[in-house]
C-alpha positions as CSV (number, residue, x, y, z in Angstrom):
1,M,29.4,-62.2,-20.7
2,K,25.9,-62.3,-22.1
3,K,24.4,-58.9,-23.0
4,V,21.2,-58.2,-21.1
5,K,18.5,-56.6,-23.2
6,I,16.4,-53.8,-21.8
7,E,13.4,-55.7,-23.0
8,N,14.3,-58.6,-20.6
9,Y,14.7,-56.2,-17.8
10,V,11.3,-54.6,-18.4
11,Q,9.6,-58.0,-18.7
12,I,11.1,-59.3,-15.5
13,N,10.1,-56.2,-13.6
14,M,6.5,-56.3,-14.9
15,K,6.2,-59.9,-13.8
16,I,7.5,-59.0,-10.3
17,K,5.0,-56.1,-10.1
18,D,2.2,-58.6,-11.0
19,I,3.4,-61.0,-8.3
20,N,3.6,-58.2,-5.7
21,K,0.2,-56.9,-6.7
22,Y,-1.4,-60.4,-6.3
23,I,0.4,-60.9,-2.9
24,F,-0.8,-57.5,-1.7
25,Y,-4.5,-58.0,-2.8
26,E,-4.8,-61.6,-1.9
27,L,-2.6,-61.9,1.2
28,E,-2.4,-58.3,2.4
29,M,1.4,-58.4,2.4
30,T,3.8,-55.9,0.9
31,Q,7.2,-56.8,-0.6
32,S,8.8,-55.3,2.6
33,H,6.6,-57.5,4.8
34,I,7.8,-60.6,3.0
35,I,11.4,-59.6,3.1
36,I,11.3,-58.9,6.8
37,L,9.5,-62.2,7.5
38,Y,12.0,-64.1,5.4
39,L,15.0,-62.5,7.2
40,I,13.5,-63.2,10.6
41,L,12.5,-66.8,9.6
42,N,16.0,-67.5,8.4
43,S,17.8,-65.9,11.3
44,V,19.1,-67.7,14.4
45,D,16.2,-68.5,16.7
46,Q,13.8,-66.5,14.4
47,K,15.0,-63.3,16.0
48,L,16.7,-60.1,14.7
49,D,17.1,-56.7,16.2
50,L,15.6,-53.6,14.5
51,K,19.0,-52.2,13.7
52,G,20.0,-55.5,11.9
53,L,16.7,-55.4,9.9
54,C,17.5,-51.9,8.8
55,E,21.0,-52.9,7.7
56,E,19.8,-56.0,6.0
57,T,17.1,-54.2,4.0
58,A,19.0,-51.0,3.5
59,S,15.9,-49.2,4.9
60,A,15.4,-46.3,7.3
61,S,14.5,-47.1,10.9
62,S,11.2,-45.4,10.6
63,V,10.2,-47.6,7.6
64,I,11.2,-50.8,9.3
65,T,9.5,-49.8,12.5
66,R,6.2,-49.2,10.6
67,Q,6.5,-52.4,8.7
68,V,7.2,-54.4,11.9
69,K,4.3,-52.8,13.6
70,E,2.0,-53.9,10.7
71,L,3.4,-57.5,10.9
72,E,2.9,-57.4,14.7
73,Q,-0.8,-56.4,14.2
74,K,-1.2,-59.2,11.7
75,G,0.1,-61.7,14.3
76,Y,3.3,-62.7,12.4
77,V,5.9,-61.2,14.8
78,K,6.4,-59.9,18.3
79,K,8.8,-57.3,19.7
80,I,10.8,-57.5,22.9
81,R,13.4,-55.2,24.5
82,N,16.8,-56.4,25.4
83,E,17.0,-56.7,29.1
84,D,20.6,-55.5,29.2
85,N,20.1,-52.6,26.8
86,L,16.6,-51.2,26.7
87,R,17.3,-49.3,23.6
88,K,17.8,-52.5,21.6
89,V,14.5,-54.1,20.3
90,Y,14.3,-57.6,18.9
91,V,11.7,-58.8,16.5
92,Y,11.0,-62.5,16.8
93,M,8.6,-65.3,16.0
94,S,7.0,-67.8,18.3
95,N,6.7,-71.4,17.1
96,K,3.1,-70.7,16.0
97,Q,4.1,-67.6,14.2
98,K,6.9,-69.5,12.5
99,E,4.4,-72.1,11.3
100,D,2.0,-69.4,10.0
101,T,4.9,-67.7,8.2
102,L,6.0,-70.9,6.6
103,A,2.5,-71.5,5.4
104,L,2.4,-68.0,4.0
105,M,5.7,-68.5,2.2
106,D,4.4,-71.7,0.7
107,L,1.4,-69.8,-0.7
108,I,3.7,-67.1,-2.1
109,E,6.0,-69.8,-3.7
110,E,3.0,-71.5,-5.3
111,Y,2.0,-68.3,-7.0
112,I,5.6,-67.5,-8.0
113,K,5.8,-70.9,-9.7
114,Q,3.2,-69.6,-12.2
115,Y,5.7,-67.1,-13.5
116,T,8.8,-67.8,-15.5
117,L,11.3,-65.0,-14.8
């Protein structure tokens, strides 16, 4: 197995920080926003429940709830309660929101291409 040098680790993390900084300042998106959007976009019917998002991201419910609220305010997602179990909340994307999210992901991918990790 190839030995990983600490220098490589530091360089990769610095590049990731630069990418995240650009995305935040240019697109007003945090790393958490992007992860949540990616997970919803790639889920069945572009819909996940909050509990599933917490498990997928290994994040606290309060953190995911805040991030989802911010994405909802930006117009990328909507929330809906399960009719059979009102405690269960789903986060989903309409077709328009899916198109907007795909366009956002394309912008992010274009910027990432500038970096060699």
